[in-house]
N, C-alpha and C positions, 0 to 999 in steps of 0.2 A: 449248407444254406439254411437260413432261418425259415422254417415252415412248420405249421401246426400239424403234426402227424402222429398217429398211434399205429403201432404194428404188433402183430402177434404171430408166432410161429404155429405150424400145424400141431406140434407137440403141446404147446400151451393151450390151443383151442380144444384139443382132446382132453386135457386135464380139467378144463373148465366146463366140459360137457356140451360143447357147441355141436349141435346136430343140424340145424338149419341156418341158412345164410343170415337171417335176421337176429340170431342169438347173440351176435357180437355186440349188439346195442346195449345189452345188459352190463357189459364190461368196459364200456367206452363212455365216460361222462361227456355230456354235450351231444350225444347221439341217442335218439329215441325213435319210436315207430309210429307210423300212421298207416292208413290203407283201408281195406274193406274185407268183407267175407270172414270176419272174426279171426283174422290172422292168416287166412289162407292166401291172401293177396296183400302183401305188405309193401310199404314204402319207407325209406329211411328219412328221418328228420335230423338235420345237423344244425345246431345253434338256432333252433326255432325256424329254420328255413324248410317249409313243407308246402305241399299242395295235395289235398286229399280227394280231388275229383276221382271217382271210381270208374270213369269211362276210360278205356284203354287206348283211345285215339291220342291221348295227351302223354307227354313225357314228364317224368318226375324231375324236380330241381336238383336232386342228388344223382350223380351218374354212378352206375354200378358196372363193374367189368369182371370178366373171367378170362384170364390170360390175354390181356390187351383187347379183348372183344367186348364192345359196348353192348349192354343189355338194354335195348331201346323201349321195350314194352314192360309196363309195371309188373305184369304177371310173371315175367321171367326173373324178377329180382328175388323171388322166393324159390330157393332150391336147396337140395341136400348138400351139406358140406362133407366131402370125403376126398381122401388122398390130396390134401392141400398142403403146400409148403409154407405159405404165410398169407396174411391179409394185411393190407395197408389202408388206413382211413385218413384221408386228407381233409381238413376242415377249412372252409372258406371258398370263395370263388376260384374255379380252375379253368384252364383253357389255353395257357401259353406254353405248356410243356408237351402235351400229347392229348389225343383222344377228343371227346366231345366236350364242348364248353358246358359248365354247370355253375349255378349260383350258390348252391348249398355246400358242395364239396364232392368228393368221390370216394368210393370203396372198391378196392381192387383185390380180388382173390387170385392167387398164383398157385397153380397145381404143381405137384411133383413131376419132374421131368425124367425121361428115360436116361439110364446111366450106361456109359460105355465101359465102366470099370468091372462089370461082372453082374451075374444075376442077383436080384434083391427083390424083396416084397414083404408082404405081411397078410395075415388074416386076423380080423378083429370081430369078436362076437359079443353082443350085449344083450342081456335079458333084464327086464325091469317091470315094475308095476306102478300104476297110478293109484294113489290112496283115495278113492272115491267110491260111492255106492255101486258104481258100475264094475269095480274091480278089474280095470282095464290092464291087460298085459301089453308089454312093449318089447318087440324083438327086432334086432338089427344085426345085419352081417355086412361087413365091409372087407374087401380084399383087393390087393394090387400086386402086380408082378412086373418086373422090368428085366430085360435081358438084351445083351448086345447080339446083333445078327452078324456083325463083322467088326473090323477095327474102326469103322466110321459110321455105322448105323446101329441104332438101338430102338427098341419098342417098349412101351409100357401100357398095360391094360389095368383098369380099375373098375370096380363094380360096387354098388351100394344097394342093399335091399332092406327096406324098413316095413314092418308090419305092426302097426300100432292100433290096438283096440280103442273103441269109443269110450271116453272117460266121463261124458255128460249123460247121466242116466235120465232117460225119457220115460215119464210115468203116464203118457197119453193112454187113455182118454181122461186122466185126472183133470178136474177143473172145467169140464165141459158143461154147457148149459143149453137152454132152449134156443138161444140165439147163436150157437156155435156152428151150425151147419152139421152135415153128416159125415164130414171127413173128405179130404181131397182124393184119397185112394184107399183101397182095402188094406194095403200094407204100410200105411202111414204109421209114424210113431217110433222110428228107429232111434237108437242111442246115437249121440253126436260126438264129434271130436276125434274120429279115427283118421288113419292115414296109411295108405298102402302105396309105397314108392319104389320103383325100380329105376336105377340110373346107372349109366356107364360112360366111360371115357377111354378112348384109344389114342395113344400118342406115339409119334415117331420123331426121332432126332437123327439128323444126318449131318455129319461134319464133311461138307462137300469138298473143302480144301482147308489149308491152314488159316484162311482168312474169311471163309464163308460157312455159316451155320444155318441149317434149315430145320424148322420145327413145324410139324403138322399134327392136327388133332381133330377128333370127331367126338361129339358128346350127344347123349340122349337121356331124357328123363320123362317118366310117366307116373302121374300120381292119381289115385282114385280115393275118394272119400265121400262121406255122407253130406247132407245139407249143412251149411255153416253153423257152428255151435254158439249161437246167440241165446241169451236169456232175456226175460222180460221183467221190467220193474214199473209199477204204476206211477204216473206223474199227472200233474194238473196244470193247465195254462192259466196265466194271469194277464188280464187285459187292462189297458189304461183308461177305458171309458166306463160308463155306467149304463144300466138298462140296455145291455146288449150291444153297446157300441165300442169303438176303440180298436187298437192294435194289440197283438200279443207282445208283451214286454218282458215276460219271465215265464219260466217253467220250473215248478218245484215238485219235490217228492210228495206223494199223496199221504196224508195223515191216516192212521188206522180207521177212524170213523168217518172219513170224508165220503160224501155221496154226490156232491156237485160235479158236473162235467167240466166246468171252467169257472173262473172267479173274475168278477169285475173289480174295478179299483176300490169300490166301497165295501168289498168283501161279500157281496151278494152273488147269487148264481148269475153268471154272465148271460145265459140264454142263447149263446152262439153255438156252443158245442162244436159240431163238426162243420160249421158253416164255411170255414176256410177251404174246405175241399169241394164246396158247392152242393152238398147234399146232406141229408139226415140232420137238418137244422133243428135245434132244441129237442134232442132225442130223449130227454127225461133224465132222471137221476141214474147214477151208477147202480147196476143191479146188486152189487155186493159192496158194502162200505170198505173203503181202502183198496178196492180193486181197480182194474182198468175199465174202459167203456163197456166191456162185455162181461165183467164180473170175475175176471181171472186174477189170482194172486199166486205168484211163484211159490212152490211148496217149501222151499228152504232159503229164500232170498238169494244171496250171491254164492251159496254153496252149489254143489254140482248135481242137483236134481232139477228137472224141468218138465214141462208138458207141452209138446209141440205137435200139431197135426201134420204140418208140411215138413216131414222129416223122413228121408228115405236113404237106405243103404246104397252107396255107389252111384248116386245120381250126379256127382260132380267129378270133373276130370281136368287135369292139366297135362299138356304134352309140349315139350320143348326139344328141338333138335338144333345142332350147330356144327359148323365146320370152320376151322381156323388154320391159318398159315402165317408163319413169321420167318423172314429171312434177314440175317444180320451179316453185313459185308464190311469187314475191316479194311477199308480202302488204303489207309496208311496208319501209322502209329497214332496220329492225331485226328483221324477222321473215320467215322463209322456211319454207314447207311443202313437203315432199318425199314423194311416193308412189312406191313401187317394187313392181312385180308381176313374178313370175318363174315359169315352168313349164319343167320338164325331164323328158325321158323317157330311160330307160337300158335297154339290152339288151346282153347279152354271152353268149358261150359260149366258154370257154377250156379248153385241155387241157395237161397236162404228163406226162412219163414219170416215175413216182414214183422209180424207182431210177436214172434217167438212165443206163441201161446197155442192152446188147443182150438182156437177159433179158426174156422175155415174162411179166411178173409182174403189175403193176398200173399203171394210169394214174390221174390225178386230173382231175376236171372241175369247173368252176365256172361256173354260169349265173345270170343275173339278168334279171328283167323287172320294172321299177319306174318310178315317176315321183314327182316332188316339186313342190309348189306353195308359194310364199312370198308373203306380203303384208306390206308394211311402210309405216307412216305415221309420218313423222318431222317434228318442228317444231324449228327452230333459231332462237334469238333472242339479242339482245345488249341490254344496258342500260348504265348509266353505268360501273359497275365489274364487270360480270358478263357472262359468255357461258354459254349453256345449251342443252341439247338434251333433248327428251322424245319418246318414241316408243312405238308399238304394233307388235308383230311376231307373225305367225302363220305356222306351218310345218306342212305335211302331207307325210308320206312314206309311200308305199304300195309295198312291195317284196316280191317273191317271189324267194327264193334257192334255187338247186338246186346242191348240192355233194355230191361223192361220189368213190368209188373205182370204177374200171371194171376188171373182170377180163375182158380181151378174149378173142376166140376163140383157142384153142390155148394158153391161159396155163398155166403150170406148176403152178398151185394147183388146177386142175380136178379131178384124180383124188383126191389125198390129202386135200384140204381141202373144196372145194365139194361134191363128190359123197359122199365117205365120211363126213365129220363132219357137214356141214350138210344133206346130201341135196338139194343145189341143182343146177341145170343147169351145164354146164361154162363158160358165159359169163354173167356177171351184172354188174349195177351195184349197188354197196353205197351207197345214196343217202340223203341227208337233205334234206327239203324244208321250208323255213321261210317263213312269211308273217308280216309285221309291218306294222301301220299305226300311225304316230306322229302325234299332234296336239299341237303345242306352242304355247302362248299366252304372250306376254310383254308386260310393261309396264316400260320402262326410262327412265332419265334420268341426266344428268350436268350439274353446274354448276361453273364456274370463277369464283371471286370474288377480286378483287384486294384484299388486306388493306392494301397500300400500293403504292408504285411498284416495290418490289422483291419483295414476298411475295404469292403467290397460293395460295389454298386450293382444292383440287379434291375433289369428292365425287360418287360415282355409286352408283346402286342399280338392281337388276333383279329383278323377281319373275316367276316362271314357273309355269305349270301344264303338266305333261307327262303325256299319256295314251298308253298303248300297248296294242294288241290283238295277241296273238301266238298262232300255231299252228305246231307242229312235228311232223312225222312222219319216221320213218326205217325202213329195211328193205331188201329185195332186189328189184331189177327184173330181168326177163329182158333179156339183151343180144344182139341179132342183128347189130349193126354196131359197129365200132371207133370210128366217127365220130359216132354219135348217142347220145342219152340218153333216158330216159323212154319206152321202147318198151313200152307197156302199163302196167298197174297193178302194185302191189306183189305179189310172189309170196306167196300165203297171207295177204295183208293186212299193214299196218304192224306192226312190232315195238313201236314206241313211238308214242303219239298224245297229244300234250300241248297243252292250251289254257290260256291265262291272260290276264289283263289287269291293268294297273296304272295308278294315278293318283298323281302326286307333286306336291307344292308345293315349289318350290326357289327359292333366291335367291342372287344374287351382289352384290358391292359393292366399292367402293374409296374410300380416303381418301389424299390425297397433298398434299404441300406443296412448292411450287416457289419457289426463291430466285434472283433475277436481279440480282446486284450490279452488273453492267455490261451493255452491249448485246451483248457478245461472250461472255458466260458465263451458263449456266443450270445450277443444281444442284437435284436433286429427290430426294425420299424418300417412300415410301408403302407402304401395305398393300393388297393386292388379294385378294379371295376369289372363286375360280372354282369352277364346278361342272359336271359332266357327268352327265346322268341315267343311272340304272340301266337295264339291258336284259336280254336273254335269250341264252343259248348255244344253238347248233344243232350238237351233236356227231354224228359217225357212230355206228353201232351199237355198236362196241367202246368208243368214247370215252364214250358215254352210260352204259353199265353200269359202266365203270371209274370214272367220276366220281361214281357214286352214284344214277343214274337221275334222276327228275323233280326231286329236291331240289337238284340241281346246276345246273339250267337258269337260274333267275333270279339276277341279281347286283345289288348296290346301286350307288347313285350314288357318284362319286368327288368329293371336296372338296379343293381346293388352296388353301392360304393362302400367298400370295406376299409376301415382304418384299423390296423393291428400292430401291436408291439409285443415282444416276448423275449424269452431267454431260454437257453439250454446250458445246463451246468453239470459237470462231472466232478465228483469229489470222493474222498476216502480211497485214494489210489485206484480209482475206476470201479469201486464196488458200489457206488451210488450215483444215480442220475436223477436230476430234478429239472422238469420243464414247466414253463408257465407262459400264459398269454393273456392279454386283455384286448378287447376289440369293441368297435362301434360300427354298426351297420346302418346306413342311410338308404332306405328303399324308395324308389320311384316306381309307381304302378305295380306294386306287389300283386301277384296273382293269387287271390284269396278265394277259396271255395266256400260259397254261402249255401248251406243246406237248409231248406225250409219246406214244410209239408212232407212230401215223399220224394223230393228230388232237389237238385240245386244247380247253380251255375257259378262259373268263375267270374269274379269282378276284379277290376284294378283299383287298388287303394295304396296310398303311401303308408310306409311303416318304418319303424326304427327299432334298434336292438343294441343294448350295451351289455357286455358280459366279461367274464374271466374264467380261466380254467387252469388246472395244474395236474401233473402226474409225477409220482415218485416211485423209483425202483431202487431197492437197497438190499444188500446182502451183509447184514451186520456181523455175522459170525459164520463159521463153517457149518454148512448144511441149512442155513436159514435164508429164506427169500421173502421179502415183503414188497407188496405193491399197494399204492394208494393213489386215488385220483378223485378230483371233484370239479364241478362246473357250476356256474351261476350266470344267469342272464335275465334281463328285464326287457321283454319284447312287447311291442304295441303295434297293432294294425289300426289305422285311423279312419274315422268317418264311415263305419260299416253300417248299412241300413238293417233294420230289423227284418224286413222282407224287401224284395226287389221293388223299387218304386216308392218305398216308404220315405216320408219326410223326417222321420226320427232316425238319427244316426248316433252311434256310440263308438268309443275307442275300446278295443278289445285285445285280449291276448291271442296269439295264434294257436291253432289246435295242435295237440300232441306235442306240447312244448313245456315240460316241467321247469320251473324256475331254478330248482336245485337238483343236482344229481351227484351221487358219490359211488365209488367202487373201492373195495379193499380186499386184499388176499394175504394170507400168511401161510407159508409152506416150510416144513422141516423134513429133511431126509437124513438117514443114518444107515450104517452098515448093519445088516441083520439077516439071519437065515440064509447065509451064503449068497447074499445079494444086497439090494438096497431097499429099505422101507421108506415110505414118504407119507406124511399126513398133511392135509391142507384144508383150510376153511376160507370161504370168501363170502362177501355180501355185495349187494347192489341196492342203492336207495334211489327212489324217485319221489320228488315232490308231487303234489296234486297237479292235475292238468285237465283242460277242457277238451271234449271231443266234438264240440259244435262251436262254430265261429262266433255265434251270438253270445256265448259265455253265460247262458242261463244257469241258474243255481243247480238244477237237476242234471245238467249236461257236463258233469265233472266227475272224474275219478279221484278218490282219496290218495294221499301219499302212501307209500309202501316200502318195506325193506324185505328183500328175499335173501335167505341164507342157504348156502350149499356147502357140502363137505365131501371129502374123498380120502380114502386110505388105499395105498397101493404097494405092491412088491415087484421089484425088477430083478431078474436073475443076474448073476455075475457076468454072464456072456451077453447080457442085454438083449436076449432074444425072446424071453417069456416075461409077460407082465400080467399081473392079476390085480384088479381094483374093485373096491366096493364104494359106491357113491350114493349120496342122497341130495336131491335138488329140491329147493323150496321146503326144507325139512320142518319149518314152522307152519307150513300150509297157509301162507299168506295169500289173501285175495288181491292180486295185482291186476288192476284194470288194463285192458288192452285196446279195445275199440268199441265205439258205441254210436248210436244214431238217435236223434230226437224225433219221435213220432207222436208227439203229444196231441196233434190235431187229427191223427188217423185212428189211433187205438187208445188214447189216454195212457200211453206207455212209452218207454224208451227201450230199445234193444241194446244189450250190453254183452261184452265178452271179456274173458279173463285169461291171464297167462296160465300156464300149466299148473295143476295142483301138485301136492307133494308126490315125489317120485323117488323110488329107491331101486337099485339094481346092481348087477355084477357085470364086470367087463373082463374078458380074457383076450389077450393079444399075443400072437406069435409072429416074430419078425425074422427074416433070413436075408 
């Protein structure tokens, strides 16, 4: 069947150095990353389809699965990859074959299963180091073992332990000044970018009869790390008025000698300064030319030194648990019934320093307590000229999200803002609490009918009922600790208290025609309608009023009409495969996240996208393997306001959506040292992209190319493998995530992909 899909085996992922779930984006053109928490909370972007609201009550437009189990909360999409058989990346709207409907596409990780054929397993040890001033070491141990318990029952256990030191060197109190405050806690200033993860999976396979197979699994993962590893760069806002008037129309990088807080259209000092936040109006010139509002300049730009006061060891944690069951019943030679049941539990509390600087100003926290349950019943059948699938799907998500800004002890806002203006204690949490329960019921099906030996018609349809029950409050909490949240109830009660529920009937569908003129060529073209249900915003106090109060909280479903054509070709007697696709996306009510000030809301806007992609795999001679892939798309979100309620609107590029991407790999293996030697080199290229929907000049990461290399030896019995590897060996600064905070600190916070890493890998398989 013609479908745009990329797949990788577990062995390929190991050779490419895939450690975390999101690493595959580097090797899949058309797939990039968005999210928050400097990469600790990631979301996949496929063909520019993204939604970067960092509140976990909402679902991402790209569905991620582990062994048929849908990962409903964005937090859970970031996990350690271990003991994986393969991963499949499907691009474009999904929903007529299995699982949750999704407008962007889906990513499915399939783990290794227990084997009835005999004991097997492996132990894999990796030691490495990041090449930064922190001299961070990286240690990882993976192990798995499978054994039959009887002729019909087998079990498999797998474990992953990762202990990565912090690679971002924190020089705090470097850069402090008289306006910086006295520090949020005595032990502030930890190095950032560490990760301590323990994860495990236990699986059981039971061949209940000749026609019934049962698979059960349980998984657990716990990660501890320091505050999110953001860095600060100074920026300055440009307004379209003169003499202190107008709206913010651009944000640019601060020139080395700049002292103005903001710039008016005529080039003069705008005089507004922090007025968009409602306080500190016309605060005077920047204390240090070229610095932020408080005089801070990062010690080495985008290299890996920083100075951050709100930085603590082990103050962030992620925990995910899950149970999964699958039963396959071969009713007859032409009919199979599949039942999948999945339960997951999500907990997290994460922190970051809002200005990523030594100023004791504000930190951000994000907490989640939630769970999801899915039930799927699927029937697959074949007939003379037809293949079909029909299914029922139920999803329940119950999530409580806690998000906010923490004004820690001794913060610089205490006197002039918290006390004098708002009459609050000197240390508070500005919090928003949101609870949402989602019930989704679906009936789906797809049929492939052979019109002739060369032509196949494909049609699919999905009907859904989506019910949501939502409650949101926001206000101020008393804060007595820099590391804790929700210390008592709201001070004076919540400022906003919103309740609502919704029920929507939605549908998706597809029609496609496949043409197979030869056994080695497939050409396809089709139309696919995808949909993502509407939901609710959960803004902070300032964002709530700036967006218009209760009226801005609900937003509509997005509808994507996708037109796609492509081909799949095999040549050189099966030694080469070439796939290509072109597409046009027509979006109605695209759910776009507009971040302004210190928060944001999702708004509905129309959008369109046109693009093309290809991938080539070829083995031109014995021992040689070459992979090459690329993508291009031109996406536009229409009529986006500069701020909520603004009369000025612009057409923009979606966030985290590079126009061009490319990936390439060359590998050569040969017999040597009583085994097999192999060398490989790969690269991934990303064009520049914006991390803020308004597309301001400073809110953009430059293009980058990352190079990796590996040399390995495999014993003749294929049980021992030794490898030396280098990732990002040119030490490229590859932008990852960022936020525009030009009106809060005269700065943006930015984060980058891992610096240069080199290490050794030893693996024993049995």
